[in-house]
C-alpha positions in Angstrom: 113.9 103.8 122.0 115.1 107.4 122.5 118.5 106.2 123.4 118.8 104.3 120.2 117.7 107.3 118.1 120.2 109.5 120.0 123.0 107.0 119.3 122.2 106.8 115.6 121.9 110.6 115.4 125.2 111.1 117.1 127.1 108.3 115.3 126.0 109.0 111.7 125.4 112.8 111.8 126.9 114.8 114.7 130.2 113.0 115.0 131.0 113.0 111.2 130.1 116.7 110.9 132.2 117.5 114.0 135.3 115.7 112.6 134.8 117.3 109.2 134.4 120.8 110.6 137.5 120.4 112.8 139.5 119.1 109.8 138.4 122.0 107.5 139.1 124.6 110.2 142.5 123.1 110.7 143.3 123.1 107.0 142.3 126.7 106.6 143.6 127.9 109.9 140.3 129.6 110.9 136.9 128.3 112.1 135.1 130.8 109.9 136.6 129.4 106.7 135.7 126.0 108.0 132.1 127.0 108.2 132.2 128.2 104.6 133.7 125.0 103.3 131.4 122.9 105.4 128.4 124.8 104.0 129.5 124.2 100.5 130.1 120.5 101.2 126.7 120.0 102.7 125.0 121.8 99.8 126.8 119.6 97.3 125.9 116.4 99.1 122.2 117.5 99.3 122.1 118.9 95.7 120.1 116.0 94.2 117.4 116.4 96.9 117.4 120.2 96.4 117.0 119.9 92.6 114.2 117.4 93.1 112.5 119.8 95.5 112.9 122.7 93.0 111.5 120.6 90.1 108.5 119.4 92.2 107.7 123.0 93.3 107.8 124.3 89.8 105.7 121.4 88.5 103.1 121.9 91.3 102.8 125.5 90.1 102.4 124.3 86.5 99.6 121.9 87.2 97.8 124.3 89.6 95.3 125.5 86.9 94.3 121.9 86.1 94.1 121.1 89.8 91.6 123.9 90.2 89.6 122.5 87.3 89.5 119.1 89.1 88.3 120.7 92.3 85.5 122.6 90.5 84.5 119.6 88.3 84.3 116.8 90.9 82.3 117.3 94.0 82.8 113.8 95.3 85.9 113.8 97.6 86.9 110.3 96.6 86.6 110.9 92.9 88.4 114.3 93.3 91.3 112.6 95.1 91.6 109.9 92.4 91.7 112.5 89.6 94.4 114.5 91.6 96.5 111.4 92.0 96.2 110.7 88.2 97.4 114.3 87.6 100.4 113.8 89.9 101.2 110.6 88.1 100.9 112.2 84.7 103.2 115.0 85.8 105.7 112.5 87.3 105.8 114.3 90.7 105.2 113.5 94.3 103.5 116.3 96.3 105.7 115.5 99.3 108.8 116.3 97.2 108.2 120.0 97.9 109.3 119.3 101.5 112.1 116.8 100.9 114.9 119.4 101.1 113.4 121.0 104.2 113.0 117.6 105.9 116.6 116.9 105.2 117.9 120.3 106.3 116.1 120.1 109.7 118.2 117.3 111.2 121.3 118.8 109.7 120.6 122.1 111.5 120.1 120.3 114.8 123.4 118.5 114.3 125.2 121.7 113.4 123.9 123.3 116.5 125.7 120.7 118.5 128.8 120.9 116.3 129.3 124.6 116.8 128.3 124.6 120.4 131.1 122.1 121.1 133.8 122.8 118.5 134.0 126.5 119.1 132.6 126.6 122.6 134.5 128.6 125.3 133.9 126.4 128.3 136.3 123.6 129.3 133.4 121.2 129.3 132.8 121.8 125.6 136.4 121.1 124.8 136.3 117.9 126.6 133.1 116.8 124.9 134.4 117.6 121.4 137.6 115.6 122.2 135.3 112.7 122.9 133.6 113.0 119.5 136.8 113.2 117.4 138.1 110.1 115.7 141.5 108.7 116.8 143.5 110.9 114.4 146.4 112.9 115.8 145.9 115.7 113.3 142.4 116.3 114.4 143.1 116.2 118.1 146.1 118.5 117.8 143.9 121.1 116.0 142.0 122.0 119.1 141.2 124.6 120.3 140.0 126.2 117.1 140.5 129.9 116.2 136.8 130.8 116.5 137.1 134.6 115.6 135.8 135.4 112.1 135.2 139.0 111.0 133.2 140.6 113.8 131.9 137.2 115.0 132.9 134.8 117.7 131.4 131.6 116.2 130.6 130.1 119.6 128.6 133.1 120.8 125.3 134.5 119.6 125.3 137.7 117.6 122.2 139.7 118.5 122.1 142.3 115.7 123.9 142.0 112.4 123.7 138.2 111.8 120.0 137.9 112.6 119.3 140.7 110.1 121.4 138.9 107.5 119.5 135.7 108.2 116.2 137.4 107.8 117.3 139.3 104.6 118.7 136.2 102.9 115.6 134.1 103.8 113.4 136.8 102.3 115.4 136.9 99.1 115.4 133.1 98.8 111.6 133.0 99.2 111.0 135.7 96.7 113.1 134.1 94.0 111.5 130.7 94.7 107.8 131.7 94.6 105.9 132.7 91.5 103.2 135.4 91.4 99.9 134.1 92.9 97.0 133.7 90.6 94.3 134.6 93.1 93.9 137.3 95.8 93.8 134.7 98.5 97.0 133.1 97.4 98.6 136.5 97.0 97.7 137.4 100.6 99.0 134.1 102.0 102.3 134.4 100.0 102.8 138.0 101.2 102.3 136.9 104.8 104.7 134.0 104.5 107.3 136.2 102.8 107.3 138.5 105.9 106.7 136.0 108.8 109.3 133.3 107.9 112.3 135.7 107.7 111.3 137.3 111.0 111.0 134.0 112.7 114.3 132.7 111.5 116.0 136.0 112.3 114.5 136.0 115.8 115.7 132.4 116.4 119.2 133.2 115.3 119.6 135.8 118.2 120.2 133.0 120.7 122.1 130.6 118.5 125.9 130.3 118.0 127.1 132.6 115.3 128.6 129.6 113.4 125.1 128.3 112.8 123.8 131.7 111.7 126.7 132.0 109.3 125.9 128.6 107.9 122.3 129.6 107.3 123.2 132.8 105.6 125.7 131.1 103.3 123.2 128.3 102.6 120.5 130.8 101.6 122.9 132.6 99.2 123.8 129.2 97.6 120.0 128.5 97.3 119.5 131.8 95.5 122.3 131.0 93.0 120.8 127.5 92.4 117.3 129.0 91.7 118.9 131.5 89.3 120.7 128.7 87.5 117.6 126.5 87.4 115.6 129.0 85.5 118.4 129.6 83.0 119.6 133.0 84.2 118.2 136.1 82.6 117.3 139.4 84.1 116.7 140.1 87.9 113.6 142.0 88.8 114.8 144.3 91.6 111.5 146.1 91.8 109.6 142.9 92.4 112.2 141.9 95.0 111.2 144.9 97.2 107.5 144.6 96.4 107.1 147.5 94.0 105.4 145.3 91.4 103.8 141.8 91.2 106.2 140.5 88.6 108.4 137.5 89.5 111.9 138.3 90.7 113.2 135.9 88.1 111.2 136.6 85.0 112.4 133.5 83.2 110.7 131.4 85.8 107.4 132.1 84.0 108.9 130.7 80.8 109.9 127.6 82.7 106.4 127.2 84.1 104.9 127.7 80.6 107.2 125.0 79.1 106.2 122.6 81.9 102.6 123.3 81.4 102.9 122.7 77.7 104.8 119.4 78.3 101.8 118.0 80.2 99.4 116.1 77.9 95.6 116.7 78.2 94.0 113.3 78.0 91.0 114.6 79.9 90.3 117.1 77.1 90.4 114.3 74.5 88.0 112.2 76.5 85.7 115.2 76.8 85.7 115.7 73.0 84.9 112.1 72.4 82.0 112.3 74.9 80.8 115.5 73.2 80.9 113.8 69.7 78.9 110.9 71.0 76.3 113.2 72.7 73.2 114.5 70.8 73.6 117.7 68.8 71.4 119.5 71.3 71.6 119.0 75.0 67.8 119.2 75.2 67.3 116.8 72.4 66.5 113.3 73.4 67.6 110.3 71.3 64.8 109.1 69.1 63.8 105.5 69.8 63.9 103.1 66.7 60.6 102.6 64.9 58.9 99.4 65.8 58.6 96.9 63.0 55.1 96.1 61.7 53.3 93.3 63.3 53.5 91.2 60.2 57.1 91.9 59.6 58.6 93.8 56.7 57.0 94.1 53.2 59.6 91.9 51.6 59.1 89.2 54.2 55.3 89.4 53.7 55.7 88.9 50.0 58.0 86.0 50.5 55.5 84.3 52.8 52.6 85.1 50.5 54.3 83.6 47.4 55.7 80.8 49.4 52.2 79.8 50.7 50.1 80.2 47.5 52.7 80.2 44.8 51.9 76.5 44.0 48.2 77.4 43.5 49.0 80.2 41.1 51.3 78.0 39.1 48.6 75.3 38.9 46.1 77.8 37.6 48.4 78.6 34.7 
């Protein structure tokens, strides 16, 4: 089973990316420019998934107040889950859509690790292995070995200082422009911890990775920031919020987007509550009055009809 998964992974992901990277590096004459073009290509291909993730994340923030109302109102876990699923359906989102872009980027990062380890590797073994992954095209085979020097980097070697710092910084900026201000102290504390821990983790991992992969991650984060800015419609950039000097969002127009999304959601539950309130008694303590029982003999009109029907003939005979 693992052999099949490895074959599929290599055939449909590692080998195509390796050939594309070698082609772009050969066309530009430098492996660094090949990384830039490869990053742009991958971000364009995965753009629909990225936009879906951004939309789902914003909609989850928009329905968060109603989600808290459901959690407070329904104590039964089954009923609470049903109401939450109704809310997701009403908003037209899937909660798992928040992780779709991340789930797609994870196998791409693994494949790119293999690509950069082989295509710009310094050992003779890596050159032999990358030859084995290239398609039978003379232009690609003649492009090896690639010129792997770019700026201060050797793309096949790790960079232990500058590139990890850039990875951590761009990850921090991307998280800040993506998240909105938390509404509770607990959420604010969790968001603050994530904004610090995730950049540090990714920066630490980059220390031992090929510089080509670190460069890809930095460029991908920059493109992500640009996409977030375009998604909210531009506007001002809150630099003080970026460095934590205030609690306002880094992209102020993101709040306007959330308000529009909240307004676009209908409130059928509120209408139902109003109908229930109209049908309820005027006072919560007032009990509905039972109907008055009818007299034992029936109504007055029916008694008169029976009386005249029974002895009406006798009265007419007297006259």
